[in-house]
N, C-alpha and C positions, 0 to 999 in steps of 0.2 A: 423877623422873630426876635422876640424880646432877649436881653442879655442873658437873663438866668436860665432860660430854656436853652440857648445855645450852649452855655457852659454844662448845664446838665447834659445834654446830647454829647458834647465833646468828651464828658467823662465816660458815658456809656460806650462811645465808640473805642476809647482808649483800653477800657476794662475788658473789652471783647477780644482783644487781640490776645490775652492770655488764656483764651480758650482754643486758640489756633497754634501757639507758641508757649509753652510753659517757661516763665521766667521773662517774658516780654514786659511785664508790668514790674518795675524794680521796686516801687513804693506806691503806696494809697493809704491815705490817711483821713479819707473823708467819711460818709455816711455808709457804714457795713451794710444796711439794708440796699444799698443801690448795688454794692458788689455781689450780694447774694442774688439780688434780681437778675444781673448779668450771667451768674454762675447757673442759674436754673433755668434760663431761655434756652431754647434750641440752638444748636451750635451755629455760629455765623459762617456766612459764605464770604471768601475774601473779596470776590468781584463786588459784592453788595457793601463792604465796608469801604472799600476804594470810592464808589460812587457816594457813599454817605459823607466821607471826608470832603471830596470836591463839592457836593451840596452845601456844607457847613461854610465852606470859604466864601462861597458867593452871598452868605447871609450876613457876613462879618461888617460890612459897610453900614447896615442899616440895623444894626443890633443896638446901637446906643453904647457900646463898650468905648471905654477911653481908647485913645490913639494907641498907648503902649500896651495894653490888654489884647487890643485886636491884633497888633503886630505879632505879639507873642503866640496867640492862637493861630495866626495865619502860617507860620513856618512850621508849627507842630502839626497841623492838619495837613500840609503839603508832605510832611515827613511820614505820617500815618498812611496818607494815600499810597505813597510810594512802596512803604513796607506791605501794604493790602495788594497791590500789583505784583510785587515779587512773590508773595506767598500765592497768588493766583497763577503764577507760572510766566508772567511776562518777561521778556529778555530786556534788561536795563543795563547799559553800561556801568562798570564799576565808578568810574569818576561822576557819572551823572547820579548814581545811587549815592554816593558819600554827599554830594551837592545837595541833594533833596532831603537827606537825612539831617545834615548838621550846618546847612547853610554857608559852607566853604566851598572853595575851589582848591584842589590839589594837583601837584605836579611832581615828577620823579625829583629826587634831590640831585646833588652834584657830587660825585665820588672825590673830586678833588677836596671838597669839605672834609671827608671821611679820612682821606689821607693825613690832612693836616692833624685832625683829632688823633689819629694813630701816631703822628710824630710827637705832639705834646704828651700824649700818654707815654711814650717810649723815654720821654725826660723825666717824667714822675717816677717811673720804674725801671729807672736805669740799671742795666745789669747784662749779662750774658744770655744768649738764647733768643729764640723769635720771641716777639712781643706777645703773641698770643699765649705762649708757656708761660710767660711771666704773670700775664694778666689771671690766667687760670690760677696760678701757684698763691697770688696774692688773694684771690678769692676765697681759696681752701683756708688759707690762714685767717682769714676775715669771718669764717662761719661760726655762728652761735651755737655752742653746744645745745642739743635738743633739750637737755634736762635744765637749762638755764633760761630758756626762750620764755616762759611764763613770766618770771621776775623781771627780765627786761623789758617786756612789752608793758608790765604795770609801772616800772619806773618812768619810762618816757612817756605813756599816757598821763601819768600824775603831773610830771614835769610840764609837758605841754598844755595840760588843762589849766594849771595855775596860770601860765602866761596868756592863754586865750581869755580866761575869765577876767583879767585885769584890763584888757584891751577891747575885747569884744563880748560884753556881759551876756551870760547864757541864763536860762531859767533855772532856778535852785534845784529842780527835781530831775534835770538831765542826768542821763546816765549812759555809758557804754560798757557792754558785756563783751569780752572776747572769747572766741572758741576756735580749737584748732581742728580743721578738716582736712579731707584728701581727694584725690581724683577729680581735680578742678582745673579749668583752663587758666586760672588767674593766680596771682600771688596772695592778694587780698580782696575782701568784698564787705561793703557795709550794707547791713539789712535795716534799713529805717523803719522803725515799728510804729512811729508816731507817739504823741504824748512826750515827746523829749527823749525817747529812748532808742538805741541802736544795739545791734548785735554786729560784731566785726569779726569775720571768719578769717583766718590766717591758714593758708595752704600748706600741709605737711609735706607735700610731695617735692616742694622746693626748699633748697637750703636757704635759711634765713642768714642774712649777713649783717655784722654790725655797722656797716657804712649805710646800709639801705633801712635798717630798721627805723631810725628817727624819720625818715622820709616817709615809710609804710604808716605810721601811727599818725604822723601830722596829716597825710593824705586821707586816711579813712576816718579820722575823729576830730584831731585839734589842731589846726582850724579848718579841716577840710570837709567832709562829706556831712559828719554828724553834725559839726557845727552849722554849715549851711542850712541843712534841713530843720535845724531846731529855730535858727533865726528866722527862716522863712515861714515856718509854722506859726511862731509867735506873731510875726509882723504882718505877713501877707494875707494868712489864712485867718487866723484869730482876730487880727487887728484891722484888716482892711476888707475881709470877706470875699477874697478872691479864690473861689473854691476850685478853678482850675489848677491852683498850686498844690492841690492834695494829691495830684496825680503825678508820678515820675515815670515815664515809659523809656525803653532802651531806643536807640537808633532816632533821637530827636536832638534839636538843638539843646535842650536842656543838659544832656549828657556832655557834649563839647564844653560848654560853660563850666559845668561842675567838675569835670576831669582837669580842665585847665586850672580852675581856681585850686584843685586839690593838690595837683603837681607843683604849684607855687606856694604850698601852704607853710612849708619849713623855712624858706626863703623869706616868706612875709611875716612870719611870727619871731624867728630866731635871727635871720638875715647872715651876712658874712660873719664867719666865725662859728658857725653851727658845727664844725668839726671839733673845736677845743670844748665847746659846749657839751657835746655827745661825750666827749673824752672823759669829762669829769664824771658825768654820770656813771660810764661803765666803771671808772676806777673806784667808785662807791661800791660797785658790784663785785670788785675784785677781777675784773677782765681789762686786759691790756689793748688799748686802742689808740692808734696814731691819728688823731683828728686832723691835724694839718696836711697830712698825706691823703687822707680819705677826700677831703675837700679839694684839693689839689688835682686829684685823679678824676673827681666829678666835673670840675671845671674843664680840664683838658678834654674829657669824653663828650662834651655838651654837644659838639657839631655832629655826633652820631644820632642825635634825635631822630632824623628822617629814616633812618634804615628800615625799621619796622614797617613804615608806610610803603617804601619802596618795595619790600618784600611782598606786601599786599597787592600793590600793583603788579608786580611779576606775576602772582599767582593768579588774579583775578580779572586783570586787564590784558596781560599778554599771554596768559594760560600755560605758563610754564610748569614743569613738573614739581612735585614736591621735593624731589632730591636737589633740582636746582636752587630752589627757594632757600632749602636747608644749607646748601653750600654758600649761597650768597650771605645769609645771616651769619655763618661762619666766618667768612672772610671779612665782613664789615663790622659786626658788632662783637666780633671775637668770642662768640659764644660755643660752649661746648655742643657736641653733636646731640647730646641729651637736652641741652636747654634749648637749641634751635628746634627740635621735634617738639618740645612744650610750646614754644612760640608759635608753631605751626598749627598746632590744636586750636589756639585762639583764633589765628587767620583762617583756619577752615571751617569753624563752626557757623552753620548758617545763621544764628541769631548774632554772633559777634563778628563776623568776618569784616564789617566796615569799621568796627569799633576803634581799632587803632588810631584812626585818623583824630579822634577825639583827643587823645594824648598829644599827638604830634601839633596838630593846628591849635587845639586848645590852649597848649602851653605859649605857643609863638605869638598868637593873638592876644592873649590876656596879659603875657608879660610884657609885650610892646605897649599895651594900653596903660599899664601899671607905672612902666617908666617913662611915659610922657609926662608924669608928675616929677617936680624938680626938687623932691625932699623926701625923706624916710616918711615924715608926717603925712606928706600928700599921698605916697604909695599907700600908706595904711588906710587911709581915708578911702582911697579907691577900692581896696581889697574889702573894705567894710560895704562899699556899695555892692560889690560882687556877692556878698553873704545875703544881702538884704533885698535886692532888687531883681525882677525878672528879666535881667537884660538878655539879648539874643546877639549872635555874632556880627549880623548886618549893622546893628546899632554900634557896636564897639568900633567897627570900620569906619 
């Protein structure tokens, strides 16, 4: 099979999943006629999609694609085959499901690490009463007044955009539009529209916090998802003609790489001292924010990263009740009952149930890889590679 034909068939296959599960296609910036063709075709049958994914994998070695492009398509076709099998009703263990989707192996975390995180957090939030109560009181004090959210979003988006454009040039026409939505299982979401434009939705059901907002804007926009989409569209699609990069579907290695990159975005563009940097921006808006304390608390709580993935393993691998999992989240992540239930919505969603691993394993893998560079410039160069190249987890390992 010729390379162009195989890529075309991969795009048809990926687009077909949106007919079975709305939202499966996160972004598509290719030929709109192809999408219309898929939308107007008879509804696909999951078992047939699984067979087609397996067939295309066997065609890769003779396609004439470069080694990197073939490796990229191979792991993505494996992910699509597994998704199709799940949709067809096959029983697939959760650990195997995550491996096939995201090209990583997962295992439960160590509660000793979580206890150590609590000890460090206790030092940062020293005071009377249980740690959970002090954390919750701190979060309440850190809430952004809803009527001030829009101007805070704009301030951080503008500041981060300036930093990104100085280090990772973007097309002059790129633009992010922000909107507030509700009734979603996530706190923020980037809808990449193509032509260097994104809409970023921020969930109004969740309280937005001053310590979290800089991370959210960096994650979704600069230098996170929006920046990555723009640079890959400019370099890989328009520059190198890699049409497979016009398609971004959930539950694939693309997602793990993208979420790991986005979770490292603020660290990569601002670095240590982001708290004081954010404090100055909030001060210009007339809001009080203790940046040093916020940064110290984030550092102290870093070892809680795996709690969400452990919760997913409890729910889907050990088949524990939602009440048990909510209690686990409350114990170790110190989440309120309401926040724990919101997290469970995400973990229970048929489309998103495995997705938590993209944040946990993506951050771990990409941070380890970035920090193999022995200087700030070296880490910035590696981050630029993540923005520009279609890397996959097994390549980084």
